[in-house]
C-alpha positions as CSV (number, residue, x, y, z in Angstrom):
1,X,-0.1,0.1,0.3
2,X,1.4,3.2,-0.8
3,X,1.6,6.1,2.1
4,X,2.2,9.8,1.7
5,X,4.4,10.7,5.2
6,X,2.8,14.0,5.1
7,X,0.0,12.1,6.9
8,X,2.9,11.4,9.8
9,X,3.6,15.1,9.8
10,X,-0.2,16.4,10.1
11,X,-0.8,13.8,12.6
12,X,2.2,15.2,14.6
13,X,0.8,18.9,14.4
14,X,-2.9,17.9,14.9
15,X,-1.9,16.2,18.3
16,X,0.2,18.8,19.5
17,X,-2.3,21.8,18.7
18,X,-5.3,19.8,20.5
19,X,-2.3,18.7,23.6
20,X,-1.9,22.7,24.0
21,X,-5.9,23.2,24.9
22,X,-5.5,19.9,26.9
23,X,-3.1,20.7,29.3
24,X,-5.5,23.0,30.8
25,X,-8.0,20.4,31.7
26,X,-8.9,20.5,35.9
27,X,-9.0,17.0,37.2
28,X,-12.5,15.4,37.6
29,X,-14.0,12.4,36.3
30,X,-14.7,13.5,32.8
31,X,-11.4,14.8,32.0
32,X,-9.8,11.2,33.6
33,X,-12.1,9.5,31.0
34,X,-10.4,11.6,28.4
35,X,-7.1,11.5,29.5
36,X,-8.0,7.7,29.4
37,X,-8.5,8.0,25.7
38,X,-5.5,9.9,25.3
39,X,-3.4,7.1,26.8
40,X,-4.8,4.5,24.4
41,X,-4.2,6.7,21.4
42,X,-0.8,7.4,21.9
43,X,-0.2,3.5,23.4
44,X,-1.2,2.7,19.6
45,X,0.9,5.2,17.9
46,X,3.6,3.7,20.3
47,X,2.7,-0.1,19.6
48,X,2.9,0.4,15.7
49,X,6.0,2.4,16.1
50,X,7.9,-0.5,17.8
51,X,6.5,-3.0,15.1
52,X,7.9,-0.7,12.3
53,X,11.3,-0.5,14.2
54,X,11.6,-4.0,15.2
55,X,11.6,-3.0,19.2
56,X,9.8,-4.8,21.8
57,X,9.7,-1.7,24.4
58,X,7.3,-1.9,27.5
59,X,4.4,0.5,26.9
60,X,3.6,2.1,30.4
61,X,-0.2,2.2,31.9
62,X,-2.1,5.0,32.0
63,X,-1.7,5.3,36.1
64,X,1.7,5.9,35.3
65,X,1.2,8.9,34.1
66,X,0.7,11.9,36.7
67,X,0.1,15.0,35.1
68,X,-1.5,16.1,31.4
69,X,2.2,17.4,31.0
70,X,3.6,14.0,31.2
71,X,1.0,12.3,29.1
72,X,1.5,15.3,26.5
73,X,5.2,14.3,26.9
74,X,4.4,10.3,26.0
75,X,2.2,11.7,23.2
76,X,5.6,13.7,21.9
77,X,7.7,10.7,22.1
78,X,5.1,8.8,20.3
79,X,5.6,11.2,17.2
80,X,9.0,10.9,17.5
81,X,9.3,7.2,17.1
82,X,6.8,7.4,14.6
83,X,9.4,10.0,12.5
84,X,12.2,7.2,13.1
85,X,9.7,4.8,11.8
86,X,9.3,6.1,8.4
87,X,12.5,6.2,7.1
88,X,13.3,2.7,8.3
89,X,10.0,1.6,6.7
90,X,9.7,3.3,3.3
91,X,11.3,1.0,1.8
92,X,9.5,-2.2,3.1
93,X,5.8,-0.8,2.6
94,X,4.8,-4.6,0.9
95,X,6.3,-6.2,4.4
96,X,3.7,-7.9,6.4
97,X,3.3,-8.2,10.1
98,X,1.0,-10.2,12.4
99,X,-1.1,-8.9,14.6
100,X,-1.1,-11.2,17.7
101,X,-4.2,-8.9,19.3
102,X,-6.8,-9.8,16.6
103,X,-8.4,-13.0,17.0
104,X,-7.9,-15.0,14.5
105,X,-4.5,-13.1,14.0
106,X,-4.2,-11.3,10.7
107,X,-1.5,-9.8,8.6
108,X,-1.4,-6.2,7.2
109,X,1.5,-4.6,5.4
110,X,3.5,-1.7,6.8
111,X,1.6,0.8,4.6
112,X,-1.8,-0.3,6.0
113,X,0.2,-0.1,9.6
114,X,0.9,3.6,9.2
115,X,-2.6,4.1,7.6
116,X,-4.1,2.4,11.0
117,X,-1.9,4.8,13.1
118,X,-3.3,7.8,11.1
119,X,-6.7,7.0,10.8
120,X,-7.2,5.6,14.6
121,X,-5.9,8.6,15.8
122,X,-7.9,11.0,13.5
123,X,-11.2,8.6,15.1
124,X,-10.3,9.1,18.3
125,X,-9.2,12.9,17.9
126,X,-12.6,13.6,17.1
127,X,-13.9,11.5,20.0
128,X,-12.0,13.8,22.2
129,X,-13.2,17.2,20.8
130,X,-16.4,16.5,21.6
131,X,-15.6,15.5,25.3
132,X,-13.5,18.6,25.2
133,X,-16.7,20.6,24.1
134,X,-18.4,18.8,27.2
135,X,-15.8,20.2,29.4
136,X,-16.5,23.5,28.5
137,X,-13.2,24.2,25.9
138,X,-13.6,24.7,22.1
139,X,-11.6,22.1,20.4
140,X,-9.1,23.6,17.5
141,X,-9.6,22.8,13.9
142,X,-7.0,20.3,13.3
143,X,-8.0,18.6,9.8
144,X,-5.5,17.8,7.0
145,X,-6.8,20.6,4.5
146,X,-6.3,23.4,7.6
147,X,-3.0,22.0,8.1
148,X,-2.2,22.7,4.5
149,X,-3.8,26.1,4.5
150,X,-1.5,27.2,7.4
151,X,1.5,26.1,5.3
152,X,1.9,22.4,6.5
153,X,3.5,23.7,9.9
154,X,5.5,21.5,12.2
155,X,4.1,20.2,15.2
156,X,5.0,22.7,18.2
157,X,5.4,20.9,21.8
158,X,7.0,23.9,23.4
159,X,4.0,24.0,25.8
160,X,6.1,20.8,27.5
161,X,9.2,22.6,28.5
């Protein structure tokens, strides 16, 4: 499957834009539910980056992140790992990988894995936007065409420092 690496740059930008708002959330049940989904989203990004890179890294549980900033740092690391995965994997797009969490186990190629990362994250980002509204926040617009219109900016994680 063909894959456009610009989608990974957009994904990182979109997540960073959302996180800039999300780190302002006060604690509470609804905020914890949102953080649980965010952890799942970034855990999946790490999982697939590890798969492409051929690494078996431990994925920390949601409870190990004591603050929104710590979880946002985990998100940034996921995008750094995905950025490393692309140059390693771009020449192996037809390579097949088993997905052991599916029953029965199925295989997908590397292009499909990267497609899954982008689609899975966009799916959850939409859910997160609805939850942000429920918490009284206005989620920023982060669709692909907005990113193109803005000149394809890089992800800005400077709020983490």
